[in-house]
C-alpha positions, 0 to 999 in steps of 0.5 A: 473524461471528467476532470470534476471531483463530486460534491461528495468524493470532496467532503471524503477527502476533505475530511480524511484530511482533517482526520489526519491533520489533527489525529495522525499528524501530531503523532507521525513525529514519536512514531518514527523516532520509536520504531513503533506504534501501541496496539491500543492506539492503531486500535483506537484509532481505527473504532474512529475511521469506524465511526466516520463510516471510512474504515476498510475504505476498499472493501465492497458492501458484500464484505461490510464496507462503503462500496466506494468507487476506484475515484474516492478510493483514489482521494483517500489513499492520496491524501493518507500519503500525506501520513506515515505508515502505520498510522494510514493503517487507521483506514483499514485497506484490506486485502483484496484477495479477502472477496474470494471469501465464501458466505463461511469465512465472511463470518467468523474472517472479514466481518471481525476484519471490517469492526477491527477487532481483528487485523491480517497481513498478506504474506507472499514474497520470499527470500528467493522469490519477490516478484518472480512467482516462478520461483515462489518455493512455499509448499503446501500439500493436500493431508487428511482434514486439509493441508500442510504447508512448508516456507518462508516468507520475508518483508511481510507485512505486518504480521507481528501483532496479525490474528490471520495470515493470508498465505500463497503456496504452490498446489501442484509444481507441474501445472501452470503459473495460472494455476499452480498456487492456492492461498490460505488464511493462516490463525496466530495459534498456530504451533506451526505460524513462527515469526524469525525476525523483524528487519531493519529499514530504511524507512517506514518506520512503527511499520515493521517488515517481519519473516517468518516461517512455515514448519509443517502448518497443517492449513483446514480445508476451511481455510481455503481463500478461494478454491485450491489452485485459483491461488493465482487469480486470487492475488491477481484479481486486485493487484491493479488497483493496490498499485493505483494505491502505491501511485495515489499515496506517492501523489500525497506524498509529493503533494505534502512536500510541495506543501513543506516549500512552498511558504519555506522559500516564500519565508527564507533569504540567502543573499539578499532575498527570497529563495522564491526570487533564485532561478535555482531555485525555481526551477526547481519548484517548476520541475516538481510542479510538473511532474506532480501533475501528471501523476496526479492526472495518471491516477485520474485517468487510472480511477476513471478507467477502472471505475468504467469497468474497461480492460485498459484499468491494467496497463494505466495502473502500471503506467501511473505507479512507475510513474509516480513512485519514481517522480514523489523521488525525485520530488523529495530528492529537490524538497532536500535541496531546497532546506538544504542541511535544515531538511536534512535533519528529522525535525522536519519531516523531509528526511522521512518522507525522502526515506519512505517513499524509496520502497514505494518503486519496489512494492507491487510490482517494481519499477522493472516489472512495471516497464515489463508490462508497459512494454509488453503492452506498447508492442503488442498494439502499437 
């Protein structure tokens, strides 16, 4: 495994980092405090990223994307860990299930998305069904000309202003899990799509999570994404890439916190010496350094396996997601301890990172789900 990053990928990473520093960082505090980002602001930022050729960076060339390697995508994801969730949306990480779009859907659905003319949200989670897909209760029944959907989805990211919604629904409740579901695309003007509320939450300010209802929501046959009965496969086709994305963002958060801590411990003095000279601080810095390096190596290995088309990518992504998401929480905790009271205040981004990073142990498969996957792999392959 070669750890050397190509000159092209270095250039991509440097471009993203400069854009974050110059264009996104000045907006972070205001958006976090207001818990809102104006649609015109994010739209303008997306247009700038399109001009850079990096919008929809996880999309293949067939869908109008830049067709980047997984290694390059990981470098972008790590850089995006340095900014906030709503501002990271400027780079347009689009649902991987769009790869199942047929020729017609690529015209009316995917093409406008790739030009940032429209937005899309993904609705999977339900009040009684998070990681447990067998508990999904949203139903879709065949009717003349299409399907009629009924159910409730919650904790849905960016659904408030989305033009389209990708929904997973049960179409054959007696079928095995892998052929029980179908994926649908619902348009914003559909009268059967009702947003019920926006959740108040600990972090990710400016990135709304909503609850919505599908009430006799008619969806035409043309809006089935993939084939009926293949919703599980459509969803799972890129779940490992999404888990790796989370892992890389967590590495980015831990690096951002390290970048904040190091100048502070060199400059801040207590009891006549810089913080960096106190052994207790040195131990925390050493622990953070080792954990960050270990997490980055796990993401690099997973990216390498993905680019090689290895079947081992699935479990490598789970390892990376589990370790990196928990590592970033520990790094954030030590960083706040090192900053003391100043770190707890909103004047510094430390407390925002501390709030934001906690959600990554839940989304894209909880830590417990990753441990189950890894344990099964170990048992079967020992």
